Biopython code that builds the backbone (N, CA, C, O; Angstrom):
import numpy as np
from Bio.PDB.StructureBuilder import StructureBuilder

atoms = [
    (1, "MET", "N", (0.841, -1.179, 0.000)),
    (1, "MET", "CA", (0.000, 0.000, 0.000)),
    (1, "MET", "C", (0.888, 1.246, 0.000)),
    (1, "MET", "O", (1.940, 1.265, 0.640)),
    (2, "ILE", "N", (0.471, 2.254, -0.700)),
    (2, "ILE", "CA", (1.227, 3.492, -0.835)),
    (2, "ILE", "C", (0.973, 4.397, 0.368)),
    (2, "ILE", "O", (-0.164, 4.563, 0.808)),
    (3, "ASP", "N", (2.059, 4.983, 0.892)),
    (3, "ASP", "CA", (1.959, 5.991, 1.950)),
    (3, "ASP", "C", (1.844, 7.353, 1.287)),
    (3, "ASP", "O", (2.664, 7.705, 0.440)),
    (4, "VAL", "N", (0.831, 8.118, 1.667)),
    (4, "VAL", "CA", (0.563, 9.409, 1.055)),
    (4, "VAL", "C", (0.915, 10.524, 2.040)),
    (4, "VAL", "O", (0.546, 10.484, 3.214)),
    (5, "PHE", "N", (1.643, 11.525, 1.521)),
    (5, "PHE", "CA", (2.010, 12.705, 2.299)),
    (5, "PHE", "C", (1.480, 13.935, 1.567)),
    (5, "PHE", "O", (1.471, 13.981, 0.337)),
    (6, "TYR", "N", (1.045, 14.914, 2.324)),
    (6, "TYR", "CA", (0.412, 16.104, 1.762)),
    (6, "TYR", "C", (1.331, 17.313, 1.905)),
    (6, "TYR", "O", (1.818, 17.596, 3.000)),
    (7, "THR", "N", (1.569, 18.025, 0.808)),
    (7, "THR", "CA", (2.350, 19.259, 0.886)),
    (7, "THR", "C", (1.453, 20.398, 1.358)),
    (7, "THR", "O", (0.228, 20.286, 1.326)),
    (8, "LYS", "N", (2.067, 21.488, 1.795)),
    (8, "LYS", "CA", (1.299, 22.668, 2.236)),
    (8, "LYS", "C", (0.452, 23.201, 1.083)),
    (8, "LYS", "O", (-0.695, 23.598, 1.286)),
    (9, "THR", "N", (1.013, 23.211, -0.124)),
    (9, "THR", "CA", (0.276, 23.704, -1.288)),
    (9, "THR", "C", (-0.957, 22.858, -1.546)),
    (9, "THR", "O", (-2.037, 23.391, -1.799)),
    (10, "PHE", "N", (-0.803, 21.543, -1.482)),
    (10, "PHE", "CA", (-1.942, 20.667, -1.688)),
    (10, "PHE", "C", (-3.027, 20.955, -0.656)),
    (10, "PHE", "O", (-4.197, 21.099, -1.010)),
    (11, "LEU", "N", (-2.648, 21.040, 0.608)),
    (11, "LEU", "CA", (-3.626, 21.265, 1.677)),
    (11, "LEU", "C", (-4.343, 22.600, 1.515)),
    (11, "LEU", "O", (-5.541, 22.704, 1.777)),
    (12, "LYS", "N", (-3.607, 23.619, 1.084)),
    (12, "LYS", "CA", (-4.208, 24.937, 0.870)),
    (12, "LYS", "C", (-5.248, 24.874, -0.253)),
    (12, "LYS", "O", (-6.361, 25.377, -0.100)),
    (13, "LYS", "N", (-4.882, 24.254, -1.386)),
    (13, "LYS", "CA", (-5.811, 24.134, -2.519)),
    (13, "LYS", "C", (-7.002, 23.253, -2.142)),
    (13, "LYS", "O", (-8.143, 23.562, -2.486)),
    (14, "PHE", "N", (-6.730, 22.159, -1.437)),
    (14, "PHE", "CA", (-7.783, 21.242, -1.009)),
    (14, "PHE", "C", (-8.800, 21.955, -0.125)),
    (14, "PHE", "O", (-10.005, 21.744, -0.264)),
    (15, "SER", "N", (-8.317, 22.794, 0.780)),
    (15, "SER", "CA", (-9.212, 23.488, 1.720)),
    (15, "SER", "C", (-10.152, 24.463, 1.014)),
    (15, "SER", "O", (-11.195, 24.820, 1.561)),
    (16, "LYS", "N", (-9.796, 24.895, -0.189)),
    (16, "LYS", "CA", (-10.623, 25.836, -0.944)),
    (16, "LYS", "C", (-11.703, 25.144, -1.777)),
    (16, "LYS", "O", (-12.587, 25.805, -2.322)),
    (17, "LEU", "N", (-11.633, 23.821, -1.873)),
    (17, "LEU", "CA", (-12.643, 23.072, -2.621)),
    (17, "LEU", "C", (-13.925, 22.988, -1.809)),
    (17, "LEU", "O", (-13.895, 23.049, -0.580)),
    (18, "ASN", "N", (-15.059, 22.848, -2.505)),
    (18, "ASN", "CA", (-16.304, 22.693, -1.753)),
    (18, "ASN", "C", (-16.301, 21.332, -1.049)),
    (18, "ASN", "O", (-15.632, 20.406, -1.507)),
    (19, "PRO", "N", (-17.036, 21.201, 0.049)),
    (19, "PRO", "CA", (-16.993, 19.978, 0.860)),
    (19, "PRO", "C", (-17.311, 18.685, 0.087)),
    (19, "PRO", "O", (-16.693, 17.652, 0.344)),
    (20, "LEU", "N", (-18.251, 18.729, -0.838)),
    (20, "LEU", "CA", (-18.565, 17.520, -1.614)),
    (20, "LEU", "C", (-17.388, 17.112, -2.493)),
    (20, "LEU", "O", (-17.099, 15.925, -2.639)),
    (21, "LEU", "N", (-16.716, 18.089, -3.074)),
    (21, "LEU", "CA", (-15.546, 17.805, -3.904)),
    (21, "LEU", "C", (-14.386, 17.320, -3.040)),
    (21, "LEU", "O", (-13.632, 16.438, -3.452)),
    (22, "GLN", "N", (-14.239, 17.887, -1.852)),
    (22, "GLN", "CA", (-13.203, 17.408, -0.926)),
    (22, "GLN", "C", (-13.411, 15.930, -0.617)),
    (22, "GLN", "O", (-12.456, 15.153, -0.583)),
    (23, "GLU", "N", (-14.651, 15.553, -0.395)),
    (23, "GLU", "CA", (-14.964, 14.151, -0.105)),
    (23, "GLU", "C", (-14.602, 13.259, -1.289)),
    (23, "GLU", "O", (-14.052, 12.173, -1.106)),
    (24, "GLU", "N", (-14.909, 13.715, -2.497)),
    (24, "GLU", "CA", (-14.585, 12.936, -3.697)),
    (24, "GLU", "C", (-13.070, 12.807, -3.866)),
    (24, "GLU", "O", (-12.577, 11.734, -4.213)),
    (25, "VAL", "N", (-12.328, 13.891, -3.624)),
    (25, "VAL", "CA", (-10.864, 13.849, -3.709)),
    (25, "VAL", "C", (-10.322, 12.847, -2.692)),
    (25, "VAL", "O", (-9.461, 12.032, -3.022)),
    (26, "TYR", "N", (-10.818, 12.905, -1.471)),
    (26, "TYR", "CA", (-10.346, 11.992, -0.431)),
    (26, "TYR", "C", (-10.622, 10.534, -0.817)),
    (26, "TYR", "O", (-9.766, 9.671, -0.619)),
    (27, "GLU", "N", (-11.793, 10.257, -1.359)),
    (27, "GLU", "CA", (-12.129, 8.893, -1.800)),
    (27, "GLU", "C", (-11.158, 8.417, -2.873)),
    (27, "GLU", "O", (-10.724, 7.266, -2.850)),
    (28, "LYS", "N", (-10.813, 9.296, -3.814)),
    (28, "LYS", "CA", (-9.894, 8.911, -4.892)),
    (28, "LYS", "C", (-8.480, 8.703, -4.365)),
    (28, "LYS", "O", (-7.754, 7.839, -4.855)),
    (29, "ILE", "N", (-8.088, 9.488, -3.371)),
    (29, "ILE", "CA", (-6.772, 9.287, -2.756)),
    (29, "ILE", "C", (-6.722, 7.916, -2.096)),
    (29, "ILE", "O", (-5.717, 7.213, -2.201)),
    (30, "GLU", "N", (-7.782, 7.535, -1.426)),
    (30, "GLU", "CA", (-7.830, 6.209, -0.807)),
    (30, "GLU", "C", (-7.748, 5.106, -1.860)),
    (30, "GLU", "O", (-7.064, 4.105, -1.648)),
    (31, "LEU", "N", (-8.428, 5.274, -2.983)),
    (31, "LEU", "CA", (-8.318, 4.310, -4.087)),
    (31, "LEU", "C", (-6.897, 4.277, -4.637)),
    (31, "LEU", "O", (-6.360, 3.208, -4.928)),
    (32, "PHE", "N", (-6.295, 5.449, -4.776)),
    (32, "PHE", "CA", (-4.947, 5.583, -5.319)),
    (32, "PHE", "C", (-3.929, 4.817, -4.481)),
    (32, "PHE", "O", (-2.941, 4.316, -5.019)),
    (33, "ARG", "N", (-4.153, 4.720, -3.200)),
    (33, "ARG", "CA", (-3.195, 4.042, -2.316)),
    (33, "ARG", "C", (-2.997, 2.569, -2.688)),
    (33, "ARG", "O", (-1.986, 1.971, -2.321)),
    (34, "MET", "N", (-3.943, 1.988, -3.405)),
    (34, "MET", "CA", (-3.832, 0.605, -3.877)),
    (34, "MET", "C", (-3.453, 0.643, -5.362)),
    (34, "MET", "O", (-4.229, 1.138, -6.179)),
    (35, "ARG", "N", (-2.303, 0.141, -5.711)),
    (35, "ARG", "CA", (-1.784, 0.232, -7.083)),
    (35, "ARG", "C", (-2.725, -0.349, -8.144)),
    (35, "ARG", "O", (-2.715, 0.111, -9.286)),
    (36, "GLU", "N", (-3.526, -1.335, -7.794)),
    (36, "GLU", "CA", (-4.413, -1.942, -8.785)),
    (36, "GLU", "C", (-5.479, -0.963, -9.282)),
    (36, "GLU", "O", (-6.130, -1.231, -10.292)),
    (37, "ASN", "N", (-5.667, 0.153, -8.602)),
    (37, "ASN", "CA", (-6.635, 1.164, -9.029)),
    (37, "ASN", "C", (-6.036, 2.236, -9.929)),
    (37, "ASN", "O", (-6.766, 3.105, -10.405)),
    (38, "HIS", "N", (-4.747, 2.201, -10.174)),
    (38, "HIS", "CA", (-4.085, 3.269, -10.923)),
    (38, "HIS", "C", (-4.606, 3.402, -12.348)),
    (38, "HIS", "O", (-4.721, 4.518, -12.853)),
    (39, "GLN", "N", (-4.919, 2.314, -12.995)),
    (39, "GLN", "CA", (-5.464, 2.407, -14.350)),
    (39, "GLN", "C", (-6.846, 3.060, -14.323)),
    (39, "GLN", "O", (-7.166, 3.874, -15.190)),
    (40, "LYS", "N", (-7.642, 2.714, -13.354)),
    (40, "LYS", "CA", (-8.986, 3.287, -13.207)),
    (40, "LYS", "C", (-8.916, 4.800, -12.972)),
    (40, "LYS", "O", (-9.775, 5.547, -13.440)),
    (41, "LEU", "N", (-7.889, 5.244, -12.245)),
    (41, "LEU", "CA", (-7.724, 6.662, -11.923)),
    (41, "LEU", "C", (-6.941, 7.414, -13.004)),
    (41, "LEU", "O", (-6.721, 8.620, -12.890)),
    (42, "LYS", "N", (-6.527, 6.707, -14.038)),
    (42, "LYS", "CA", (-5.780, 7.292, -15.158)),
    (42, "LYS", "C", (-4.479, 7.948, -14.698)),
    (42, "LYS", "O", (-4.165, 9.071, -15.093)),
    (43, "VAL", "N", (-3.731, 7.239, -13.862)),
    (43, "VAL", "CA", (-2.433, 7.732, -13.413)),
    (43, "VAL", "C", (-1.523, 7.815, -14.633)),
    (43, "VAL", "O", (-1.420, 6.871, -15.418)),
    (44, "HIS", "N", (-0.862, 8.970, -14.777)),
    (44, "HIS", "CA", (0.023, 9.135, -15.925)),
    (44, "HIS", "C", (1.182, 10.066, -15.585)),
    (44, "HIS", "O", (1.086, 10.945, -14.728)),
    (45, "LYS", "N", (2.274, 9.832, -16.294)),
    (45, "LYS", "CA", (3.476, 10.638, -16.152)),
    (45, "LYS", "C", (3.285, 11.926, -16.938)),
    (45, "LYS", "O", (2.718, 11.918, -18.031)),
    (46, "LEU", "N", (3.761, 13.035, -16.377)),
    (46, "LEU", "CA", (3.618, 14.321, -17.049)),
    (46, "LEU", "C", (4.856, 14.650, -17.875)),
    (46, "LEU", "O", (5.953, 14.161, -17.605)),
    (47, "LYS", "N", (4.654, 15.479, -18.874)),
    (47, "LYS", "CA", (5.749, 15.911, -19.753)),
    (47, "LYS", "C", (6.228, 17.286, -19.315)),
    (47, "LYS", "O", (5.676, 17.895, -18.399)),
    (48, "LYS", "N", (7.274, 17.763, -19.994)),
    (48, "LYS", "CA", (7.809, 19.092, -19.699)),
    (48, "LYS", "C", (6.691, 20.102, -19.721)),
    (48, "LYS", "O", (5.803, 19.982, -20.565)),
    (49, "PRO", "N", (6.675, 21.069, -18.870)),
    (49, "PRO", "CA", (7.669, 21.433, -17.852)),
    (49, "PRO", "C", (7.444, 20.737, -16.503)),
    (49, "PRO", "O", (8.007, 21.158, -15.493)),
    (50, "PHE", "N", (6.638, 19.690, -16.478)),
    (50, "PHE", "CA", (6.313, 18.970, -15.237)),
    (50, "PHE", "C", (7.031, 17.628, -15.160)),
    (50, "PHE", "O", (6.556, 16.700, -14.505)),
    (51, "GLU", "N", (8.161, 17.529, -15.821)),
    (51, "GLU", "CA", (8.920, 16.286, -15.859)),
    (51, "GLU", "C", (9.219, 15.790, -14.446)),
    (51, "GLU", "O", (9.609, 16.567, -13.575)),
    (52, "GLY", "N", (9.034, 14.494, -14.231)),
    (52, "GLY", "CA", (9.264, 13.895, -12.915)),
    (52, "GLY", "C", (8.031, 13.896, -12.025)),
    (52, "GLY", "O", (8.062, 13.398, -10.900)),
    (53, "LYS", "N", (6.957, 14.455, -12.538)),
    (53, "LYS", "CA", (5.714, 14.490, -11.777)),
    (53, "LYS", "C", (4.665, 13.621, -12.471)),
    (53, "LYS", "O", (4.788, 13.292, -13.651)),
    (54, "TYR", "N", (3.645, 13.265, -11.718)),
    (54, "TYR", "CA", (2.577, 12.403, -12.208)),
    (54, "TYR", "C", (1.237, 13.028, -11.834)),
    (54, "TYR", "O", (1.172, 13.957, -11.030)),
    (55, "ALA", "N", (0.171, 12.502, -12.430)),
    (55, "ALA", "CA", (-1.169, 13.001, -12.120)),
    (55, "ALA", "C", (-2.156, 11.846, -12.132)),
    (55, "ALA", "O", (-1.925, 10.811, -12.757)),
    (56, "PHE", "N", (-3.264, 12.047, -11.423)),
    (56, "PHE", "CA", (-4.398, 11.140, -11.553)),
    (56, "PHE", "C", (-5.678, 11.948, -11.524)),
    (56, "PHE", "O", (-5.723, 13.064, -11.005)),
    (57, "SER", "N", (-6.714, 11.362, -12.091)),
    (57, "SER", "CA", (-8.002, 12.044, -12.216)),
    (57, "SER", "C", (-8.883, 11.760, -11.011)),
    (57, "SER", "O", (-8.988, 10.623, -10.549)),
    (58, "VAL", "N", (-9.511, 12.814, -10.513)),
    (58, "VAL", "CA", (-10.529, 12.677, -9.482)),
    (58, "VAL", "C", (-11.877, 12.510, -10.180)),
    (58, "VAL", "O", (-12.673, 11.636, -9.836)),
    (59, "ASN", "N", (-12.105, 13.366, -11.160)),
    (59, "ASN", "CA", (-13.294, 13.282, -12.004)),
    (59, "ASN", "C", (-12.926, 13.889, -13.358)),
    (59, "ASN", "O", (-11.743, 14.067, -13.648)),
    (60, "TYR", "N", (-13.888, 14.199, -14.164)),
    (60, "TYR", "CA", (-13.612, 14.713, -15.496)),
    (60, "TYR", "C", (-12.799, 16.012, -15.460)),
    (60, "TYR", "O", (-12.000, 16.261, -16.363)),
    (61, "LYS", "N", (-12.994, 16.836, -14.434)),
    (61, "LYS", "CA", (-12.341, 18.145, -14.379)),
    (61, "LYS", "C", (-11.148, 18.230, -13.426)),
    (61, "LYS", "O", (-10.203, 18.973, -13.691)),
    (62, "ILE", "N", (-11.177, 17.495, -12.344)),
    (62, "ILE", "CA", (-10.213, 17.680, -11.254)),
    (62, "ILE", "C", (-9.074, 16.671, -11.338)),
    (62, "ILE", "O", (-9.294, 15.483, -11.572)),
    (63, "ARG", "N", (-7.839, 17.172, -11.142)),
    (63, "ARG", "CA", (-6.631, 16.354, -11.160)),
    (63, "ARG", "C", (-5.852, 16.554, -9.864)),
    (63, "ARG", "O", (-5.944, 17.592, -9.207)),
    (64, "VAL", "N", (-5.081, 15.523, -9.521)),
    (64, "VAL", "CA", (-4.135, 15.605, -8.406)),
    (64, "VAL", "C", (-2.752, 15.371, -8.996)),
    (64, "VAL", "O", (-2.527, 14.389, -9.702)),
    (65, "ILE", "N", (-1.818, 16.287, -8.699)),
    (65, "ILE", "CA", (-0.433, 16.171, -9.159)),
    (65, "ILE", "C", (0.387, 15.648, -7.982)),
    (65, "ILE", "O", (0.200, 16.080, -6.845)),
    (66, "PHE", "N", (1.300, 14.711, -8.265)),
    (66, "PHE", "CA", (2.094, 14.114, -7.200)),
    (66, "PHE", "C", (3.463, 13.712, -7.694)),
    (66, "PHE", "O", (3.717, 13.674, -8.898)),
    (67, "THR", "N", (4.348, 13.411, -6.753)),
    (67, "THR", "CA", (5.656, 12.833, -7.058)),
    (67, "THR", "C", (5.847, 11.617, -6.164)),
    (67, "THR", "O", (5.253, 11.505, -5.092)),
    (68, "TYR", "N", (6.691, 10.714, -6.638)),
    (68, "TYR", "CA", (7.093, 9.563, -5.826)),
    (68, "TYR", "C", (8.298, 9.968, -4.984)),
    (68, "TYR", "O", (9.035, 10.887, -5.342)),
    (69, "GLY", "N", (8.490, 9.276, -3.866)),
    (69, "GLY", "CA", (9.678, 9.503, -3.048)),
    (69, "GLY", "C", (10.924, 9.149, -3.830)),
    (69, "GLY", "O", (10.884, 8.281, -4.702)),
    (70, "GLU", "N", (12.027, 9.806, -3.532)),
    (70, "GLU", "CA", (13.278, 9.597, -4.270)),
    (70, "GLU", "C", (13.757, 8.152, -4.217)),
    (70, "GLU", "O", (14.204, 7.607, -5.226)),
    (71, "LYS", "N", (13.666, 7.542, -3.068)),
    (71, "LYS", "CA", (14.195, 6.184, -2.907)),
    (71, "LYS", "C", (13.111, 5.143, -2.716)),
    (71, "LYS", "O", (13.401, 3.946, -2.702)),
    (72, "ASP", "N", (11.879, 5.571, -2.568)),
    (72, "ASP", "CA", (10.811, 4.631, -2.252)),
    (72, "ASP", "C", (9.535, 5.006, -3.003)),
    (72, "ASP", "O", (8.896, 6.010, -2.688)),
    (73, "ARG", "N", (9.169, 4.198, -3.995)),
    (73, "ARG", "CA", (7.972, 4.483, -4.786)),
    (73, "ARG", "C", (6.684, 4.139, -4.037)),
    (73, "ARG", "O", (5.589, 4.288, -4.580)),
    (74, "ASN", "N", (6.814, 3.683, -2.798)),
    (74, "ASN", "CA", (5.636, 3.487, -1.961)),
    (74, "ASN", "C", (5.330, 4.727, -1.135)),
    (74, "ASN", "O", (4.387, 4.742, -0.344)),
    (75, "ARG", "N", (6.141, 5.776, -1.326)),
    (75, "ARG", "CA", (5.901, 7.078, -0.693)),
    (75, "ARG", "C", (5.510, 8.046, -1.796)),
    (75, "ARG", "O", (6.223, 8.185, -2.790)),
    (76, "VAL", "N", (4.388, 8.708, -1.623)),
    (76, "VAL", "CA", (3.896, 9.660, -2.617)),
    (76, "VAL", "C", (3.613, 10.985, -1.926)),
    (76, "VAL", "O", (3.054, 11.030, -0.830)),
    (77, "TYR", "N", (4.016, 12.071, -2.597)),
    (77, "TYR", "CA", (3.791, 13.413, -2.080)),
    (77, "TYR", "C", (2.790, 14.111, -2.997)),
    (77, "TYR", "O", (3.076, 14.348, -4.171)),
    (78, "LEU", "N", (1.618, 14.439, -2.458)),
    (78, "LEU", "CA", (0.597, 15.139, -3.234)),
    (78, "LEU", "C", (0.965, 16.612, -3.263)),
    (78, "LEU", "O", (1.117, 17.245, -2.218)),
    (79, "LEU", "N", (1.110, 17.159, -4.480)),
    (79, "LEU", "CA", (1.607, 18.519, -4.652)),
    (79, "LEU", "C", (0.510, 19.557, -4.782)),
    (79, "LEU", "O", (0.592, 20.632, -4.188)),
    (80, "THR", "N", (-0.524, 19.235, -5.564)),
    (80, "THR", "CA", (-1.604, 20.193, -5.780)),
    (80, "THR", "C", (-2.841, 19.469, -6.281)),
    (80, "THR", "O", (-2.776, 18.313, -6.697)),
    (81, "VAL", "N", (-3.962, 20.164, -6.235)),
    (81, "VAL", "CA", (-5.229, 19.620, -6.704)),
    (81, "VAL", "C", (-6.016, 20.765, -7.324)),
    (81, "VAL", "O", (-5.975, 21.893, -6.833)),
    (82, "GLY", "N", (-6.729, 20.473, -8.402)),
    (82, "GLY", "CA", (-7.559, 21.491, -9.038)),
    (82, "GLY", "C", (-7.932, 21.080, -10.444)),
    (82, "GLY", "O", (-7.695, 19.947, -10.864)),
    (83, "THR", "N", (-8.526, 22.032, -11.172)),
    (83, "THR", "CA", (-8.895, 21.760, -12.555)),
    (83, "THR", "C", (-7.638, 21.641, -13.396)),
    (83, "THR", "O", (-6.546, 22.006, -12.960)),
    (84, "HIS", "N", (-7.800, 21.135, -14.581)),
    (84, "HIS", "CA", (-6.681, 20.978, -15.516)),
    (84, "HIS", "C", (-5.943, 22.304, -15.668)),
    (84, "HIS", "O", (-4.716, 22.335, -15.576)),
    (85, "ASP", "N", (-6.662, 23.393, -15.899)),
    (85, "ASP", "CA", (-6.030, 24.693, -16.079)),
    (85, "ASP", "C", (-5.329, 25.187, -14.833)),
    (85, "ASP", "O", (-4.294, 25.845, -14.936)),
    (86, "GLN", "N", (-5.859, 24.889, -13.662)),
    (86, "GLN", "CA", (-5.257, 25.352, -12.411)),
    (86, "GLN", "C", (-3.956, 24.630, -12.093)),
    (86, "GLN", "O", (-3.005, 25.252, -11.620)),
    (87, "VAL", "N", (-3.901, 23.343, -12.343)),
    (87, "VAL", "CA", (-2.719, 22.574, -11.927)),
    (87, "VAL", "C", (-1.621, 22.538, -12.980)),
    (87, "VAL", "O", (-0.469, 22.255, -12.652)),
    (88, "TYR", "N", (-1.947, 22.816, -14.228)),
    (88, "TYR", "CA", (-0.932, 22.746, -15.286)),
    (88, "TYR", "C", (-0.432, 24.108, -15.738)),
    (88, "TYR", "O", (-0.065, 24.280, -16.901)),
    (89, "ARG", "N", (-0.416, 25.077, -14.829)),
    (89, "ARG", "CA", (0.164, 26.361, -15.209)),
    (89, "ARG", "C", (1.321, 26.707, -14.334)),
    (89, "ARG", "O", (1.935, 27.760, -14.511)),
]
sb = StructureBuilder()
sb.init_structure("model")
sb.init_model(0)
sb.init_chain("A")
sb.init_seg("    ")
for serial, (resi, resn, name, xyz) in enumerate(atoms, 1):
    if name == "N":
        sb.init_residue(resn, " ", resi, " ")
    sb.init_atom(name, np.array(xyz, "f"), 0.0, 1.0, " ", f" {name:<3s}", serial, name[0])
structure = sb.get_structure()
């Protein structure tokens, strides 16, 4: 199972989401912790200028950007959450 850590930026963006969306994000994070759900969540590697980062879908509009730990791919750091336009700028 993947250990998830939250950055200050992620927590700040998360706190600005409406409560129903926060609940949906939390549910998807729990699914994400099990690797067999990664295809369902559309986990994918990002290209420049986000090289080394990954994303997964919460729903049609909302994405979570994350990185793996340097030495341990069972450690994930959630960097930000928001719409496609918000997280990819």
